[in-house]
N, C-alpha and C positions, 0 to 999 in steps of 0.2 A: 418587788413590792413597790407600790406607788406611795412614796412617803408624803408627798404633798396632799394627796387625797386622804390619807390616813390622819394627818395632822388636822386638816380641815374638819374631818368627821369628829375627831376628838374634841375640837373646839365647839362645834355645834352641839355636842352632847353635854356641854357644860364645863369642860376643863378650862382652866386659865390658859392664857396664850402660851405661857412658859410650859405648863404641863402638857399641853396639846402637842407642841413640837418635840419636847423631850420624850414623851411616851411613844411617839411615832417611830423613834429610832431605838426603842428599848431592847428589842431582840437582837440588834446588830451592834450594840454598844457594850464592849466587854468590861468596861470599868464604870458602869453606871452607878451613880450615887444618889441621884434625885434631882428633880427639876429645881432651878433657882426661883427665887421670888421675883415676880414682876417688879420693875423699877428699883430693884435692890442695889443696883450699881449705877450711880449717876443718873438715874431716871430713864435708863434704857428700856426700850420695849421688852417685855418678857419673852416674846418670840425670838428676838435677837439674842438675849442672854442665854436662852436654852440652846439655840443653834451654836453659839460660841462655846458653851460648855460641852455640848456633844462633840464638837470637833476636837476640843482639847482632850477629852477623855478617850477619844479614838486615836489620838496621836497624830492628828492632822494639823499641822502648824500653818493654817491659812486664815486666821482670824481677821487680819487686816483685809485680806482679799474678800472675805465674806462681807465685812462691814462696808467696803467700797461698793460691792455689787448691790447690797440692800439700799444704801444711800442713793445710788444712781437711779434706782427704781422709785423710791419713796421720798427722798429728799432729807431724811434724818434717821437717826437711830433712837431718838428719845420719844418715849410714849406721848408726852404732852404735845410735842411738836407734830407728831404723826397724826394724832387725833385732831389737833387744831387745823392742820392743812387739809384734812379730809381727802387725801390722795388715795384712799383705800379704806377698807374696813379692817377691824382686828382679824377677821378670818382671812383677809388677803395677806396681812403681815405674817400670820401663822403659815399659810400655804406657801408663800414665796420663800420664807425662811427655810422651810423643809425642802423645797425644790433646790435651793442653792446648795444646801448641805448635801443633798443626794448627788449632785453633780461632782462634789468634791471627794466623796468616798468611793 
């Protein structure tokens, strides 16, 4: 499955950034509980929060690695900073988050 493509499609269909990423991994996540709320933890991008939660629920202890990769690409983990920098669109944040998680699973 192409998780990046699925996450982007979910987002284009109206899902929140967090919901789009979380839902893309729904079928492969054995401990799924539900998508986090965007910006609910320190203002982080919802796509980042969903990716981190997915990794934790799947027992993959690489949150710092994910955060580092995402930050190297976009310059921040925080929604307001990402949108202010305009180094990408919300759909880009969703797609890249899913792509990074896919490489880790």
